[in-house]
TIDREN-57538 format. One record per atom (N, C-alpha, C): z, y, x; residue in three letters. Coordinates in steps of 0.001 Angstrom, whole numbers, plus 500000, padded with zeros to 6 digits. Layout:
BEGIN
ZYXALA...
//
This chain:
BEGIN
500000498800500853MET500000500000500000MET500000501245500885MET499082502160500602GLY499006503390501382GLY500115504360501008GLY500171505470501722MET501195506484501493MET500557507810501096MET501304508599500327THR500885509957500015THR501123510835501246THR500590512030501199LEU500774512987502296LEU502253513202502604LEU503052513428501569THR504492513660501762THR505165512434502377THR504864511244501855GLU505472510022502385GLU505091509808503847GLU503853510101504179LYS503380509866505542LYS504077510805506543LYS504257512063506146ILE504951513011507037ILE506394512561507267ILE507060512136506198LEU508454511695506341LEU508550510411507159LEU507568509526507028ALA507551508312507860ALA507382508685509329ALA506447509585509606ASN506193510015510986ASN507423510648511629ASN508223511354510820HIS509380512072511358HIS510663511254511310HIS510565510007510867SER511756509143510850SER511555507881511685SER510453507853512438GLY510190506706513298GLY509848505443512545GLY509345505615511323ARG509011504461510476ARG507499504330510343ARG507024503124510168ASP505603502904509903ASP505271503182508448ASP506282503017507592HIS506035503157506162HIS507329503540505455HIS507233504457504498VAL508372504748503621VAL507891504705502176VAL508818504460501263SER508505504396499839SER509419505345499068SER508963505854497925PRO509810506719497114PRO511147506056496789PRO512215506843496905GLY513554506331496634GLY514319505924497871GLY513597505630498965GLU514261505327500234GLU514869506593500820GLU515946506444501578SER516517507573502322SER516371507320503809SER515961508357504532VAL515695508217505969VAL516223509437506719VAL516550509216507999TRP516902510334508877TRP515610510977509370TRP515459512254509103VAL514220512963509419VAL514455513968510545VAL513579513949511539ASP513621514947512613ASP512993516247512112ASP513669517363512392VAL513265518662511844VAL512483519462512882VAL511342520014512458ASP510537520856513350ASP510979522313513328ASP511298522822512122VAL511709524223511984VAL512798524322510927VAL513839525095511240LEU514867525469510272LEU514831526983510109LEU514723527443508870MET514713528873508587MET515929529239507745MET516517530379508057THR517564530902507188THR517446532421507120THR518159533023506148HIS518075534473505967HIS519457535068505726HIS519488536313505262ASP520748537059505219ASP521689536626504104ASP521188535938503076VAL522080535490502002VAL522778534189502391VAL522017533212502869CYS522579531891503165CYS522882531677504643CYS522335532505505507GLY522590532347506938GLY524056532437507317GLY524775533473506878PRO526188533597507262PRO527058532406506855PRO526985531916505605PRO527810530736505285PRO527384529494506074PRO526073529331506307ALA525620528183507103ALA526165528272508522ALA526153529471509080ILE526696529693510425ILE528192529398510445ILE528886529819509384GLY530323529566509312GLY530634528076509297GLY529858527304508551ILE530061525851508501ILE529728525226509853ILE528640525690510473PHE528252525188511793PHE529389525405512806PHE529940526613512823ASN531021526918513771ASN532263526066513496ASN532551525850512228LYS533742525071511872LYS533575523602512247LYS532413523033511956GLU532218521589512140GLU531837521202513571GLU531112522070514252PHE530643521727515600PHE531421522454516697PHE532235523445516300GLY533056524157517276GLY532498525538517586GLY533404526477517848GLU533010527874518085GLU532054528016519266GLU532144527110520207ASN531302527206521399ASN530048526332521336ASN529805525716520186ALA528640524826520044ALA527348525613520121ALA526327524959520629ARG525001525571520687ARG524102524891519649ARG523153525639519089VAL522225525035518119VAL521373523998518838VAL520859523026518056TRP520175521889518655TRP518939522281519448TRP518233523325518999ASP517023523766519688ASP516723525192519243ASP516990526155520094LYS516836527555519678LYS515381527933519420LYS514435527145519929GLU513022527408519672GLU512616527011518253GLU513487526249517572LYS513138525738516244LYS513935526392515115LYS514766527351515458LEU515566528055514455LEU515011529472514270LEU514632529783513035VAL514042531087512716VAL514946531796511705VAL515343533026512021ILE516229533782511131ILE515522535070510703ILE515322535209509386ILE514558536336508849ILE515344537019507722ILE516086538074508004PRO516752538812506922PRO515710539470506019PRO515890539326504688ASP514864539853503782ASP515373540142502369ASP516513539559501976HIS516915539625500577HIS517640540921500200HIS518819541132500778TYR519633542310500439TYR519747543186501681TYR518696543909501998ILE518682544609503289ILE518571546123503188ILE517735546636502305PHE517617548086502173PHE518596548553501100PHE519876548493501465THR520951548795500530THR522154549323501293THR522979550094500606SER524215550587501219SER525390549661500922SER525131548559500234ASP526196547611499887ASP526839547055501157ASP528136547224501290LYS528814546869502543LYS528833545362502797LYS528853544588501724TYR528865543126501897TYR527491542629502363TYR526450543219501811ALA525097542865502242ALA524885543253503707ALA525357544431504064ASN525208544887505452ASN525996543994506413ASN527155543552505967ARG527982542679506803ARG527258541357507076ARG526535540859506085ASN525791539614506274ASN524788539737507417ASN524076540862507466VAL523099541063508540VAL523821541166509888VAL524995541792509893ASP525786541878511140ASP526150540480511651ASP526488539566510729VAL526815538190511115VAL525608537522511777VAL524425537735511200LEU523205537170511780LEU522947537724513175LEU523134539038513336ARG522910539681514637ARG523822539085515705ARG525076538933515347ALA526046538415516317ALA525705536982516703ALA525324536182515727PHE524979534780515991PHE523719534678516847PHE522713535471516504ALA521458535441517259ALA521682535862518704ALA522558536845518906ALA522856537304520269ALA523632536236521038ALA524634535646520378ASP525464534638521033ASP524652533397521407ASP523738533001520514GLN522943531788520735GLN521647532078521503GLN521393533360521783ASP520172533767522493ASP518926533258521757ASP518866533548520449LEU517782533045519617LEU516530533924519753LEU515390533339520098PRO514179534146520294PRO513503534567518986PRO513833533901517871TYR513114534177516629TYR514042534738515554TYR514666535863515898PHE515475536614514941PHE514737537928514676PHE514345538122513411TYR513509539277513048TYR514381540333512363TYR515064541103513188ASP516121542000512724ASP515598543182511911ASP516384543553510897VAL516097544753510112VAL516222545977511019VAL515326546927510846GLY515421548158511617GLY514836548054513007GLY514342546879513377SER513741546706514701SER512221546627514562SER511529546702515674ASP510073546580515674ASP509633545188515218ASP510544544224515295ARG510208542847514954ARG510420542547513469ARG511003543472512732TYR511304543202511325TYR510044542761510587TYR510167541729509763LYS509012541140509095LYS508975541361507586LYS510081541065506905GLY510044541082505448GLY510312539703504898GLY509684539347503783VAL510008538117503046VAL509708536883503896VAL510719536040504057CYS510656534908504979CYS509496533962504698CYS509191533711503431HIS508188532686503103HIS506766533111503452HIS506541534402503563VAL505235534901503994VAL505262535199505496VAL506425535579505998ALA506567535843507434ALA506404534570508266ALA506901533453507764LEU506794532191508510LEU505340531838508847LEU504418531868507879PRO503017531615508231PRO502442532673509175PRO502767533929508914GLU502232535003509760GLU502616534815511219GLU503824534308511455GLU504318534143512823GLU504016532758513401GLU503265531946512665GLY502812530666513203GLY503803529524513117GLY504769529606512198PHE505780528557512077PHE505430527497511034PHE504317527656510320THR503929526682509294THR502703525924509789THR502933524673510201ARG501874523891510850ARG501715522536510174ARG500461522074510017PRO500216520791509346PRO501006519645509974PRO501455518742509111GLY502116517527509567GLY503573517675509930GLY504120518890509871GLU505497519114510320GLU506490519086509160GLU507770519148509536VAL508869519220508569VAL509588520549508758VAL509657521329507667LEU510323522629507694LEU511357522679506584LEU512589523018506935PHE513641523223505947PHE514069524685505982PHE514466525196504831GLY514952526571504770GLY516035526709503729GLY516955527630503959THR518058527834503011THR517613528740501870THR516535528367501224ASP515987529155500127ASP515069528231499340ASP515177528261498027SER514427527305497209SER512922527466497341SER512455528668497680HIS511006528877497781HIS510440528533499159HIS511243527841499970THR510740527326501247THR509551526393501016THR509453525839499800CYS508323524956499474CYS506971525649499610CYS506963526974499731THR505719527731499955THR504925527161501126THR505628526787502202ALA504970526355503439ALA504196525051503285ALA504422524332502186GLY503668523116501946GLY502173523371501788GLY501798524617501559ALA500378524978501480ALA499649524631502764ALA500392524502503865PHE499803524245505172PHE499795522757505534PHE499983521894504530GLY499919520463504789GLY501130519925505497GLY502303520495505207GLN503541520014505804GLN504564519729504705GLN505671519078505108PHE506771518859504177PHE507744520021504345PHE507879520824503305ALA508749522001503372ALA509555522088502092ALA510860522273502235THR511713522325501051THR512980523118501327THR513608523551500255GLY514856524299500374GLY516056523381500458GLY517074523837501189ILE518314523059501353ILE519514523985501218ILE520698523382501091GLY521934524148500997GLY522493524504502365GLY523546525291502351ASN524136525794503591ASN524734524682504454ASN525347523681503817THR525943522583504583THR524866521784505305THR523776521492504607ASP522662520789505249ASP522092521613506406ASP521978522914506203ALA521448523774507265ALA522356523757508485ALA523664523792508253ALA524614523742509362ALA524487522423510119ALA524279521334509376PHE524124520027510012PHE522875520004510888PHE521777520570510361ILE520552520629511162ILE520761521491512400ILE521453522603512248MET521721523466513410MET522358522682514548MET523230521737514179GLY523943520986515199GLY523235519733515679GLY522363519145514834THR521789517833515169THR520264517775515193THR519605518698514467GLY518150518650514374GLY517639517573513440GLY518531517001512630LYS518139515924511712LYS518699516170510322LYS518127515492509332LEU518675515529507980LEU518363514218507265LEU519304513761506441TRP519169512553505626TRP518401512936504357TRP517226512358504169VAL516332512781503079VAL515905511584502242VAL515963511755500924LYS515415510739500024LYS513935511016499820LYS513115510015499997VAL511660510173499868VAL511314510390498394VAL510626511505498075PRO510299511764496669PRO509044511033496209PRO508963510781494910GLU507699510356494308GLU506740511548494355GLU505450511276494196THR504465512357494239THR503686512437492938THR503631513656492392MET502762513955491257MET501531514664491813MET500362514249491397ARG499115514814491938ARG498425515672490871ARG498100516893491271PHE497439517837490373PHE496049518120490934PHE495051517674490210VAL493671517707490702VAL492913518857490031VAL492377519757490853PHE491576520860490338PHE490101520507490453PHE489433520502489316GLU488005520230489290GLU487249521546489140GLU486007521561489592GLY485233522798489619GLY485089523268491056GLY484166524162491292THR483880524590492667THR484194526051492931THR484494526805491888SER484788528226492104SER485771528726491054SER486495529778491425MET487430530407490499MET486680531452489676MET486846531458488362PRO486283532551487568PRO486816533895488084PRO486049534965487933PRO486431536248488542PRO487735536839488015PRO488193536391486848TYR489411536931486247TYR490637536074486524TYR490447534946487230LEU491521533968487401LEU492142534080488782LEU493466533833488861MET494171533800490140MET495026532531490212MET495482532206491417ALA496308531012491607ALA497568531067490742ALA498079532260490491LYS499273532400489650LYS499014531845488254LYS497807532050487742ASP497468531500486428ASP497485529974486451ASP496997529393487553LEU496958527934487665LEU498362527346487626LEU499261527921488421ILE500602527336488510ILE501415527624487242ILE501209528773486605LEU501897529030485333LEU501425528058484257LEU500141527733484288LYS499611526749483345LYS500260525383483573LYS500344524967484832ILE500928523662485158ILE502404523609484764ILE503163524627485141ILE504600524647484827ILE504806524675483310ILE503960525434482626GLY504046525459481170GLY503774524106480554GLY502886523339481186ASP502536522014480667ASP503627520975480911ASP504220520970482121ILE505164519893482454ILE506620520320482305ILE506880521629482224GLY508248522110482045GLY508967522362483360GLY510079523100483297THR510817523452484509THR511550522265485122THR511590521143484403ASP512183519927484975ASP511151518814485110ASP509881519142484916GLY508843518117484881GLY508545517461486206GLY508930518109487308ALA508676517528488636ALA509971517373489424ALA511082517239488722THR512383517196489397THR512437516115490484THR512805516536491685TYR512848515719492905TYR511567514909493114TYR510437515556492829ARG509151514945493152ARG508312515922493964ARG507411515377494755ALA506427516201495449ALA505319516558494467ALA504863517795494518MET503712518222493733MET502548518410494711MET501608517481494682GLU500463517555495592GLU499273518145494838GLU498721519238495379PHE497585519916494756PHE496317519506495494PHE495335519007494746ALA494170518385495375ALA492921518630494539ALA491838517970494940GLY490591518049494196GLY489616519043494788GLY488361519011494335PRO487335519905494883PRO487640521379494683PRO488386521711493632GLY488724523110493364GLY489582523744494430GLY490282522923495218ILE491132523461496286ILE490300524272497278ILE489055523847497485LYS488191524551498440LYS487922525987498008LYS488092526260496717ALA487869527609496203ALA489078528511496425ALA490167527937496948LEU491416528685497109LEU491652529074498564LEU491994530327498786THR492368530796500123THR493752530278500472THR494193530504501707MET495558530099502078MET496585530836501232MET496347532096500952GLU497302532849500130GLU497340532299498708GLU496186531874498186ASP496165531238496867ASP497004529956496874ASP496805529150497907ARG497520527874498005ARG499028528111498131ARG499401529162498859MET500824529496498996MET501436529851497645MET500668530489496779THR501166530811495439THR501451529532494655THR500565528537494774LEU500776527256494090LEU502041526567494566LEU502144526362495876THR503278525604496412THR504575526384496277THR504502527708496329ASN505690528554496179ASN506438528244494895ASN505708528034493810MET506352527853492511MET506557526390492124MET506356525460493076ALA506662524057492791ALA508114523909492359ALA508991524685492960ILE510413524605492634ILE510677525022491184ILE509807525854490612GLU510015526279489219GLU509753525145488241GLU509129524066488732ALA508975522856487910ALA509977521800488336ALA510931522176489196GLY511931521235489689GLY511487520463490906GLY510297520766491440GLY509735519997492537GLY510565520031493809GLY510599518898494511LYS511235518847495822LYS510406519631496838LYS509092519475496731ASN508173520191497606ASN506814520282496938ASN506031521240497369GLY504640521344496967GLY503816521158498220GLY502617520597498101VAL501843520338499312VAL500345520320498999VAL499572520776499972VAL498110520744499903VAL497609520116501199VAL496670519184501103GLU496113518589502318GLU495442519662503174GLU495620519587504489PRO494980520580505357PRO493471520381505413PRO492746521474505570ASP491304521424505749ASP490903522523506719ASP489615522846506788GLU489168523847507756GLU489746525227507441GLU490016525510506178ILE490628526787505799ILE492047526867506362ILE492782525751506231THR494146525681506788THR494122525880508297THR493271525120508952GLU493257525139510423GLU492812526484510973GLU491893527121510293GLU491451528444510751GLU492618529428510723GLU493402529374509651TYR494566530265509538TYR495595529943510616TYR495958528663510731VAL497022528264511663VAL496641528596513102VAL495414528293513476LYS494981528538514864LYS494885530025515186LYS494739530849514156SER494711532295514387SER496108532863514594SER497132532028514296ARG498519532502514366ARG499333531852515484ARG498904530673515937THR499697529976516949THR498824529005517728THR499232528747518981ASP498572527697519765ASP499474526471519890ASP500526526433519059HIS501447525297519029HIS500681524047518569HIS500839522910519244PRO500114521697518822PRO500624521195517470PRO499738520566516735TYR500109519972515449TYR499140518836515149TYR499486518021514163GLU498629516902513785GLU498459516884512274GLU497231516970511815CYS496955516949510376CYS497217515550509808CYS497784515532508621VAL498104514281507933VAL497479514335506544VAL496996513184506074TYR496319513127504780TYR496834511951503952TYR496743512079502647SER497094510974501764SER496100509825501943SER496609508608501890ASP495726507449501964ASP494962507282500654ASP493729506744500718PRO492942506533499485PRO493651505634498476PRO494474504693498973ASP495170503778498063ASP496627504170497840ASP496947505459498088ALA498316505933497846ALA498643505824496359ALA499915505577496086GLU500350505436494693GLU501077506708494251GLU500661507251493109TYR501250508488492593TYR502077508207491342TYR503105509004491152PHE503906508896489931PHE503041509230488718PHE502203510261488871SER501298510658487785SER500183511517488357SER499076511602487638GLU497971512473488025GLU497588513362486846GLU497294514613487164HIS496999515613486140HIS495725516351486552HIS494818516555485610PHE493516517124485934PHE493311518467485235PHE492811519427486007TYR492558520762485474TYR491175521227485925TYR490416521802484997ASN489116522373485322ASN489284523889485492ASN488954524392486675LEU489129525816486956LEU488400526687485943LEU487258526219485473GLU486449527019484553GLU487101527152483178GLU488028526255482860GLU488609526238481515GLU489953526960481422GLU490537527317482568ILE491844527988482561ILE491648529484482356ILE492515530074481576VAL492433531509481278VAL493689532205481823VAL493704533531481888PRO494903534242482353PRO496141533840481558PRO497214533528482290MET498435533001481681MET499609533970481862MET500605533816481017VAL501847534598481090VAL503004533648480811VAL504123533837481545ALA505370533143481198ALA506266534157480499ALA506577533879479246LYS507405534795478461LYS508880534639478860LYS509716535643478544PRO511153535491478798PRO511679534274478039PRO512657533567478569HIS513328533783479848HIS513188532555480730HIS511985531999480834SER511792530799481643SER510344530722482128SER510137530263483371PRO508767530141483887PRO507888529166483119PRO508478528297482285ASP507653527364481518ASP507416527828480079ASP507852529043479750ASN507662529573478397ASN506260530181478316ASN505266529305478324LYS503891529754478574LYS503202530317477336LYS502269531225477641ALA501343531752476645ALA500107532203477402ALA498984532291476724THR497843532942477365THR498087534449477287THR497483535187478210ALA497642536645478177ALA497143537197476845ALA496101536573476320GLU495533537025475044GLU496526536862473905GLU497320535782473938GLU498276535508472859GLU499393536534472779GLU499779537113473919VAL500877538093473914VAL500369539508474124VAL499053539679474025GLU498455540995474229GLU499058542005473252GLU499341543204473779GLY499905544260472947GLY501410544376473018GLY502086543433473705THR503541543506473842THR503918544763474643THR504760545661474086PRO505110546910474785PRO505904546639476070PRO505657547452477096LEU506295547295478396LEU506904548604478877LEU507939548485479707ASP508536549650480357ASP508151549737481826ASP507805548592482416ARG507607548574483858ARG506662547453484271ARG505945547692485382ALA505124546658486014ALA505578546537487460ALA505569545306487972TYR506087545050489322TYR505153544075490031TYR504657544490491200ILE503790543625492005ILE504416543476493385ILE504871542247493688GLY505541542005494960GLY506051540584495033GLY506869540301496043SER507565539030496278SER506728538046497082SER507363536914497449CYS506663535862498186CYS505539535278497354CYS505672535352496033THR504657534810495136THR503503535770494935THR503796537027494699GLY502767537976494288GLY502707539261495081GLY503168539213496357GLY503148540417497180GLY502327540265498440GLY501336539345498395LYS500471539125499548LYS499270540071499476LYS498533540194500560LEU497458541191500602LEU496410540941499518LEU496064539665499291SER495082539358498251SER495591539752496866SER496908539694496663ASP497491540104495387ASP497292541602495164ASP497483542378496226PHE497323543830496106PHE495855544235495988PHE494979543490496655LYS493540543754496504LYS493132543558495052LYS493628542473494460ALA493303542193493054ALA493825543309492151ALA495062543706492355ALA495653544765491529ALA494886546075491683ALA494483546383492903ALA493768547634493167ALA492419547668492468ALA491775546504492320GLU490478546452491622GLU490594547037490213GLU491719546760489567ILE491910547212488189ILE492546548598488131ILE493502548866489023ILE494222550144488997ILE493338551306489454ILE492402551042490361ARG491570552089490958ARG490942553005489895ARG491240554304490048GLY490646555311489177GLY491289555428487811GLY492319554634487556ASN492982554676486252ASN494331555371486333ASN494758555914485226GLU496083556504485121GLU497005555455484510GLU498179555276485092LEU499070554218484629LEU499987554721483518LEU500228553861482548LYS501049554242481391LYS502535553974481608LYS502869553123482578ILE504272552760482810ILE504583552811484304ILE505862552878484647ASP506283552831486051ASP505793551539486673ASP505132551661487804THR504566550495488473THR505021550453489913THR505628549334490296TYR506225549176491617TYR505346548278492483TYR505099548724493701ILE504303547985494679ILE505207547659495857ILE505462546362496106VAL506377545962497181VAL505709544899498048VAL505154545278499201PRO504519544286500079PRO505540543270500576PRO505104542015500697ALA506027540969501137ALA506453541164502586ALA505534541593503446THR505863541735504870THR505347543059505413THR505834543397506602THR505377544623507268THR503895544513507638THR503433543308507924GLU502009543121508217GLU501168543448506987GLU501623543019505826ILE500913543321504585ILE500998544812504282ILE502165545423504566ALA502303546876504371ALA501273547624505210ALA501063547166506440ARG500029547792507285ARG498645547522506702ARG498466546338506119GLY497194546003505500GLY496852546913504332GLY497870547384503614LEU497627548323502515LEU497019549623503034LEU497332549941504285GLU496787551166504897GLU495364550956505399GLU495056549756505871THR493764549512506532THR492714548872505631THR493149548058504653GLU492196547427503739GLU491696548457502723GLU490398548427502465THR489813549406501562THR489095548746500394THR488944549509499342LEU488163549098498182LEU487208550251497897LEU485930549990498046PHE484915551038497921PHE485245552240498824PHE485712551917500029GLY485974552949501026GLY487328553620500938GLY488114553275499923THR489431553900499748THR490532552919500123THR491458553314501026PRO492562552415501370PRO493363552015500134PRO493819550763500112LEU494585550277498960LEU495785551157498672LEU496483551579499729ILE497688552394499540ILE497350553699498833ILE496187554263499149GLN495767555512498510GLN495473555295497037GLN494842554163496726ILE494575553823495318ILE495873553772494537ILE496866553104495113PHE498155552973494422PHE498882554310494299PHE498857555093495358LYS499554556386495319LYS498890557344494331LYS497561557360494327GLU496856558260493403GLU497109557879491951GLU497386556604491713ALA497691556149490346ALA499151556402489976ALA499952556825490955GLY501362557111490687GLY502308555954490891GLY501850554903491594CYS502728553752491849CYS503885554137492767CYS504986553435492619LYS506143553604493506LYS506052552520494579LYS506056552913495850ILE505832551988496954ILE507156551666497647ILE507478550386497782GLY508727549970498405GLY508538549416499806GLY509642549242500518ASN509621548613501835ASN509392547110501703ASN508798546524502732ALA508577545079502752ALA509919544352502665ALA510100543596501590SER511363542875501378SER511280542142500049SER512354541387499739CYS512432540726498438CYS512635541742497316CYS513323542841497615ALA513561543928496661ALA514070543394495317ALA513448543825494211ALA514012543532492886ALA513713542135492382ALA512973541333493140CYS512630539993492658CYS513870539215492254CYS514959539399492980LEU516180538659492622LEU517340539606492331LEU517028540730491732GLY518089541639491315GLY518671542400492476GLY519747541879493054GLY520339542509494222GLY521327543602493869GLY521886544267494901PRO522832545357494673PRO522227546460493804PRO523089547305493245SER522643548298492254SER521624549291492807SER521607549498494137ASP520654550454494703ASP519371549788495195ASP519130548542494779THR517919547829495179THR516679548463494549THR515650548637495357PHE514404549254494892PHE513787548444493757PHE513532549125492636GLY512844548485491516GLY513706547643490611GLY514999547588490863ARG515894546741490068ARG515847547149488598ARG515744546178487708LEU515644546468486282LEU516966546967485715LEU516866547913484797GLN518041548518484180GLN518065548226482677GLN519244548089482144ASP519459548008480695ASP518512547006480013ASP517793547468478981THR516949546559478199THR515468546693478563THR515190547093479778GLU513796547276480184GLU512993545975480046GLU511736546139479686VAL510802545019479607VAL509786545192480736VAL509655544157481559CYS508832544245482766CYS507813543110482794CYS506616543414483284ILE505650542365483609ILE505552542319485122ILE505665541118485699SER505874541001487136SER505073539858487743SER504685540052489008SER503964538989489736SER504920538088490504SER506223538178490222THR507237537382490911THR507293535967490335THR508358535214490649ASN508371533786490334ASN509388533339489291ASN510363534164488958ARG511407533744488015ARG511691534848487002ARG512029534440485802ASN512313535418484751ASN513534535042483925ASN514494534369484583TYR515738534042483888TYR516527535329483607TYR517435535305482621PRO518221536511482329PRO518947537013483578PRO518764538285483889GLY519436538891485032GLY518752538668486362GLY517692537908486403ARG517033537594487678ARG516595538859488423ARG516022539826487721MET515536541034488384MET516456542235488172MET517691541963487729GLY518645543056487539GLY519455542859486276GLY519334543775485335SER520113543748484106SER519909542450483328SER521005541899482831LYS520926540681482023LYS520336540954480641LYS520243542223480289GLN519652542582479007GLN518141542829479116GLN517626542818480333SER516199543076480531SER515378541823480229SER514071542011480082SER513162540899479818SER512003540953480797SER511629539792481337VAL510561539731482335VAL509474538754481894VAL508244539242481917TYR507066538404481715TYR506422538173483076TYR506163536914483420LEU505513536585484692LEU504003536476484478LEU503240537019485425ALA501791536984485283ALA501138537182486644ALA499819537050486683SER499075537284487918SER498986538774488204SER498710539161489459PRO498516540584489773PRO497411541231488936PRO496371540474488581TYR495339541016487695TYR495941541429486356TYR496726540516485769THR497302540781484457THR498350541880484521THR499159541888485595VAL500160542948485764VAL499473544307485882VAL498412544372486677ALA497706545644486873ALA497061546116485576ALA496413545206484845ALA495787545574483575ALA496831546111482600ALA498006545484482599SER499081545894481702SER499680547230482122SER499696547513483430ALA500198548793483928ALA499305549937483453ALA498015549667483380VAL497061550699482951VAL497212551006481459VAL497466549977480663THR497512550169479208THR498918550400478660THR499950549945479407GLY501320550083478930GLY501780548955478039GLY500879548016477750VAL501222546824476971VAL500599545624477674VAL501104544428477409ILE500509543252478041ILE499029543177477666ILE498199543020478697THR496749543094478504THR496048541992479283THR495161541284478615ASP494338540278479270ASP493429540986480278ASP493466540600481559PRO492683541322482567PRO491178541220482367PRO490731540277481526ARG489298540163481281ARG488732541413480607ARG489621542210480014VAL489192543490479435VAL488633544400480528VAL489193544288481749PHE488797545165482843PHE487791544524483796PHE487669543218483709ILE486779542528484647ILE485500542185483901ILE484457542943484213GLN483273542986483370GLN482378541745483471GLN482594540926484520GLU481679539804484720GLU481769538755483620GLU482783538873482788THR482916537882481725THR483253538585480417THR483137537873479343VAL483419538429478033VAL484446537529477347VAL485442538155476740ILE486454537363476012ILE485797536731474783ILE
//
């Protein structure tokens, strides 16, 4: 019996010829990532269990990226970053991307690929549920708790149960001009539910994958956790390798699912048949088509986060926002400093993206997680009171983006931008002329 991509990576990293779903194995870790929310408690556990003078197992494999609660005057949030600084200095860590320094990056899940830490065939753990984003690069990547992270810091290993794999096959050769990867994953989550992939790998495959850029694939794998997935993964191809080789010369080995691999289930989607989707409050699986909720009044639009704050997301939004006056407050938050620079250099019909957004009256934030997860009261873009927001982020549970009385609709950057122009939820096909509703 052959193995799936996820099973094969775990077998390779546990010294086994073969593993099966349900087995538990000791896995060697290639990269451990942590940030300012979970880093301090993980460090505290590491110091307690391994000793104050203990050294991390491999400083070349530990990446620390503060990104969550950073542009704030909150003293507890600031203290967390101080803990990271002290630890990075004591351990002489080469990959600490400090706030306020030239090395500062922004959101960890987008910074990791930019800095060359996401490589095919590897195992990456992070103290954040959206670590599954890195599975877009053909690796096993998943979120873990602080105790597990502390254990990896000391040993470089983790005890892992091999997940079953659900396969999602995209048929078709091109994406319709109004469709984005966010629509694909919202459709899938709406179909299977927020617990539909609990402790399973979500493998995205099929000819339609070739129509997706690396940033598109990252959007898919990023939200695997919203269906309960252990990890999301896409087989590497020339698109993957071109990206990885442009970011690092670190050796890696591509791994692929065997033709006779056994899957828990297979699900088929035709790219041509999917339409713009929205997740209504208060769950990512509360699905509707954008057309079904068209006209819903809004107070705010938000484009940002590891899910919807990549350069391609802003290019899409700018296509619709360009030359229009916005009816509601619209927040633009690049995921990383590299993307923030891209807003200055990337143009649409000769106009820099940042200029398009500023001329439309958008509010521009610093590269960070910002309001995606609420945060301290002075967090940029944080929702207040009973505000209704349409957002390109990944979660819309009560209080996720701030006030527990607020409501969040999740959508693609196209749909968010179209809605920002009209002030109500709007199907982006109204603005994208190549097709007719």
